[in-house]
N, C-alpha and C positions, 0 to 999 in steps of 0.2 A: 700672683699676689698671695700673700699669706692670709689666712682666715681671720676674721675679726677677734680680738683678744678682749679680756676683761677690762673695764674701764671705771673710773670713778663717776658718780652721778652726773657732774657737770661737764665731764669730758665727751668730746666727740672724736670720731677717728675718719680717716680717709685713705684708701690705698694710695700709695705714692712711691716714686722712684726718685732718688737723688743721683745726679750725673754730673761728671766732668764732661763738658761739651765745648770743644775747641778751647779757648782760654778763659771760659766762664765755668761757674759751677751753679747748679739750680735745681729746682723741684720740677719734676714731671708728673703731670696729673692727666687722668682721663677726662674729657669734658663732660662725659655722662655722669661722673661722680660729683660734679659741682651743679648747684641750682640752675634751672633753665633761665631764670631771671639773673642776668649778669650783673645787675646792680648789687647783688647779694655777695659777690665774690669778694669784694675788698675786705670785709671783715673777717672772712674765713682765711684769706691769704695773709694778711697781717697777723693774725693769731698763729697760724702755722710757721711763719718766719720769725715770729717773736718781735715784731716792729711796732713798739709803742711811740718811738720817736722820741728824740732828745729834748724836743719841747715839753714832753711829758715827764721830763726829769729822768730819762734813761741815760745814765752815764756810760754804760757798756752796751752799745747797741746790739739787739738780737741775741743776747745770751739766754733768753727764755724762749727760743725757738730755733729753727733749722737754718736761719741765714747766718752769714759769715761776717756781717758788719762792714762789708765793702760793696761798692757797686757791682763788681764782677762776680759776687757770691751771694747776691740778693735778688735773684731772678726766678720767675716761674714760667714754665711752658705748659699751656693747656692744648691737648691734642686730641682730635677726634677724626673719624672718617668723614670724607665730603662726598655730597651728592652732586656737585657740580661736575659738568662734563670736563674731561681733561685734567682734573684734579683729583689726587689720591687722598691727601690729608689736608686738614685745617689746622692751623697753629695760631693761638693768640698768645702773644708775648706779654708778660707783666714785669715791669721794673718795679720792685719794691723799695721805696724810698726810706731807708731806715732812719734817716735824720728827721724828715718831715712826718713819718709815720703815716704814710699814704701810698697808694699805688698809682702807677702811671701807664696807660697804654697807648700813648700818643705815637710811639715810634715802633721800630722792630729791633730784633737782635739776630745778627748772622752767625754769631758763635752758638747761641742756643738752638737754632734750627738744625745745626750739625747733628744734634742728638736726637731729632725728631724721628728720623728714619729708623735708627736703632731701636728707640724706645717703642716705635709702632710695631716693628717686627717682633720684639721681645713680648710685648703685650697682645699680639695676635690682632692687631689692627691692619696689618698686611698679610695677604695670602696670595697664592698664585692667580686667584680669580678676581682680585681687587682692582686690577686695572693698570698696575705699574708695567713699564715697558723695558725691553732690552735696551741697554745704553748703546748709543752708536759707537762709542769707543770700546765696546766689547767684542772681542774677536774669537774668545774661547767659549765653546759651549759643549755640553753633554746632552745625551738624549735619555730620557727616563723610560720606565717600562711601559708607559702609554705612548711611546714614540714622540713625545714633545721635546723640543729644544729647550734646554735651561741655559741661560747665558751667565757668564762669570760676574758681569756687572749689571746694575739695573739702574733705571732712572725713575726717581719718585718725585712728583710734582706736588709741591706743598703751597697752600695759599696762606699768607699771613693776614688774619682778619682785621687787624689794626690799620694796615696801609694798603691792603690789595695788592701787595708784592708777591709775585710768584717766584718761589725758589725751585731750582731743579737739583736734587740730590743724587749724584751719581756715586753709587756705593757698592761693596761687594755682596753678591747674592748669596745668602746662607744655604739656599737649596742646592746651588752648584757645588759648594764646598762640602756639603752633606753627601753628594754623590761621588765626588772625586776623593775625598778624604774623610771617611765616615767618623774618624775620631777629632776632626779639626774644629767642630763646632765650639770647642772650649776656648778658641781664640776669640769668638765673639762675646763669651762671657767675660773676657778680660777687656781687650781694648779693640775697638772698631777702627781699623787703620784706612788711610786713603779714601776719605769721604770729600768728594769734590762739590763745594757749595757754589752754585751758580745763580746769580740773580739775573732774572730775565728782564730785559728793558728796565733797569732800575731808576732811570731818570724821571724826576717830576711826579713821584708817587703822592707826595703830600703838598707841593706847591703848584703842580701842574705844568712845570717846566723845569729844566735842568738849572737855569740861571734866572734870577729876577729880571723883569724888564727895567731899562733905564728909567729913572724917576722923570727925565724930561721928555720921555717919548709919549707920544699919542696914544690913545686907548686902542687904536687899531695897529700900532707898531708892534714888530715882533723883535726889535733891537735888544739884545742882551747885554747885561751889565756883568761881565766876568770879573772885573775887579772893583770893589766898592772901598771908598775911604770912610772909615769910622772915627768919629770925634768923640772922645770921653775925657773925663778927668783922670789924670794919672793917679794911681793908687798910692805912689810913693810921694810925689810932690803937690798934688792937686792941680798942677797946670794942665792945659789943654795938651791932649796926646792924640796925634792923627796917625793912624795906621791903615795900610792897604790889606784888604781881605777878600777872599773869594768866597762867595755865598752860594752854595751848591746844594741841590736836592738830589742826591744819588746814593741809594741805600738808606740813608737818613738825611735830613737837613743838616748840614755842616757849615761851620764858620772856620775858614782856613786862614790863619792870620800869618802874615809875613813876619818871620822871626827878625828879619832885618830892621823892622820898624819899631819893635819892642824896646823899652828903655834900658839903659845900661844895667840898672839895678836887677832887672829880670834876668839878663844873661848871667850876672854875677851870682845870683841864687841858683841858677841851673848848674853852674860849676860846683857850687857848694852842696848840691842836692837838697836844698831847702824849699819850702814852699810858704811863704810867710803870708799874713793877713793882707798885707799890701799887694803881693802878687795874686793872691785869691781874688781880692777886690777887682783888681785890674782885668783878669781874665772873665770873671762874672759880669762884670759891666760891659765888656766888649760883647759877650754872649747875648745879653739882654738887648743891647742896641741893635744887634743883627736880627734878633727876634722880631723886633718892631718894624725894621727895614723889610723883612721877608713877610710881614702880615701874619705870622704864626701867633702873635699876641697883639692885643689892642691897646695895652697899658703897660707901664713900667711894672706895676705889681703883678699883672698877669703873666708876664715874662719871668718874673721871679718865682711865681707859683709853678709854672711848667719848666721843670728843671731837666727833663730828659731830652728834649728837642727846642731849639737846634742844639747840636753838640758843637765843641770847639776844639780846635787843635792848632798849635803854633808849628809852622811848617818852614823848611829850608830846601829849595831845589839844589840839585847837584850842579856845579858850574864847570868842573873840569871834565874834559873829555875823556871817556873811558872810566869814568867813576864806578866803583862797585856797587853803589846804590844811586837810584834817581831822585830820591828825596829823603829827608829826615824829618821826624815828627816827634812832638811831645803833645799827647792827647790829655783830656780832662774828661772827668765824668762825676756828675753830682757834685760838683764844686772841689774835687780833689784831683790830684794826678793819677792818670790811668797808668797802670803798671806796664802795659805794652801799647796796643791800640785796638780799638773796636774793630770787627771784621768789616762793618759798614763804614767806618772810618777809612780803612785801607781802600775800600771800593771808592769812596768820594775822593781821596787823594789821587788814585789811579784815574779817574775820570777828569780831574782837573789837569793831570799831567798830559792827557790825551787831546787837550783843547788849548789852542793858542789864546793869549790875552788874559789868562789866569795868573795868579801870584806864583804859580809853579810852571810857568809857560817856558821858562828857560830851557827846561828839559824836554818840552814838547816838540815834535817835529812831523809835519803831515805833508805828504806829497798830493798835490791837487791837480785837477784838470779843468778846463773851462767848459761849461755847459750853457747853451742859450736856451732859457726857459720861456722864450716868447716875448718878455716885457723887459728883461735886462739879463745881462751876462754875470753869472756869479760862479764861485768856486765849488766844486764837487768833488769828494773823495770817496770811492767805494770802500765798503767795510774792510777795516784794517785790524789785524790781530796783533797785539803787543803784550809782552810780559814786563811788568813793572816791579822794581824791587824798592822796598820802603823800609828805612831803618827806624826802629823804636828803641826805648831804652833798654830791652832785654833781647834784641836780636833784629832779625830781618823777617819780613813777610813779602811774598811774591802775589802779585795780582795779575791775571790774565784778562785784558778787556778786547772786546770787539766793538770798535766804533766807526761811524761814518759821518761825513759832512753832507748835509742836504742841500738842496738847490738854493734854498733862501739864505744859506750862509750858517744855519744853526747846526749843532752837532747832536747826534744821537748816540748813546751808549747801548749798544744792541745787547750786551751781556758782560758781566764781571764775575770771575771765578777765583776762589780761594781754596786751597786745600786744608782740610781739618781732620781731627781725629775725635773720638768720643769714648767714654768708659762709664758703665754703671757702677756706682759705688755702694749702694744699698737699695733694698726693695723691702717694703713692708707696710705697716699701718702708721700713719703720722698722727699724733695726738694734738689737740687743740681745744681751748676753751673760750667760749664767746661770753665776755663779761657784760 
């Protein structure tokens, strides 16, 4: 970090790093540089990102701060060492809502976590005694002067403090490359390649289960509702619109809406690359209705206030055998079209593809065997690894899942992995003013 610089009387500074992390960009901060009282974080982060909110008359969001005025460039990662056994780092994700002028920590971000490992190594939060382990996928090692083996790849376990989700980052080990190519550390100052972001047992972190229970089920029932019918007024006509959706908590709570059920006006706007007020209203109304169904909000106003979860996407499963992708998606974030898809969105889609009975079930296929559990006979499938290909407006993302079907018929997503890269863009002192 650079040393503190001169500043005006009402200005404050904080050491900061700005990184491109996956398909997001955001501010990375040391936890120790923020107040111990986390209720004081919001005013500091809003000032740093320049987020007064459009309700305060800000016509050009975040021009007076570091934020980029979009949901993918208005993020903060707060990182610190962890004292918990088996955990190397703790990560608090903050979505800065530039329109509302507030912060939201109700979910997580899989793209931003890709930069946590590189940031921690760069800022000396990781060292060879910090507890990270050799990756099971690492076969290359070198031996240092003390006779210790140094693997080419390492696993770093990161705990998201918002949702208690554990991430495993499998990334290049700078110590290995320092020994094998003394001049190659410059590559880490540019772009960190091949960071494998794995969400460990990502199902049910916020809702307690992968899918909600059927509304007609008794309190003791575990019967899942893998497809829900949402009824809302259509944003174009005002008439009743009924659409099928899969409500799933995997990575983040997501609403996966069947594209086939969306009105014709929606599909016409997609072809014209438009996003009208009517389309915005329809998508947001579906999201709020799902929030109430999931119990993430207790009222319509509360669902409107909590804009980051559940997230929503309109999805189409592949129907032709041998198709190049398994599903196509249009995702949304903070009320706007997402340029690609959230990493957690890709994980949610991959999970839905892995489970029969969802709106993406046409692409799902599982081989099962029968198991007698004593009281009844049910289907069971041992853990199965599968790579899913998901098309978004700017390309394709691959998600590797390991899933299994339990004796009671429910499904467990053991893990979901996506490859990412990260790059440090600047490092120094960030200036802000608390008015």
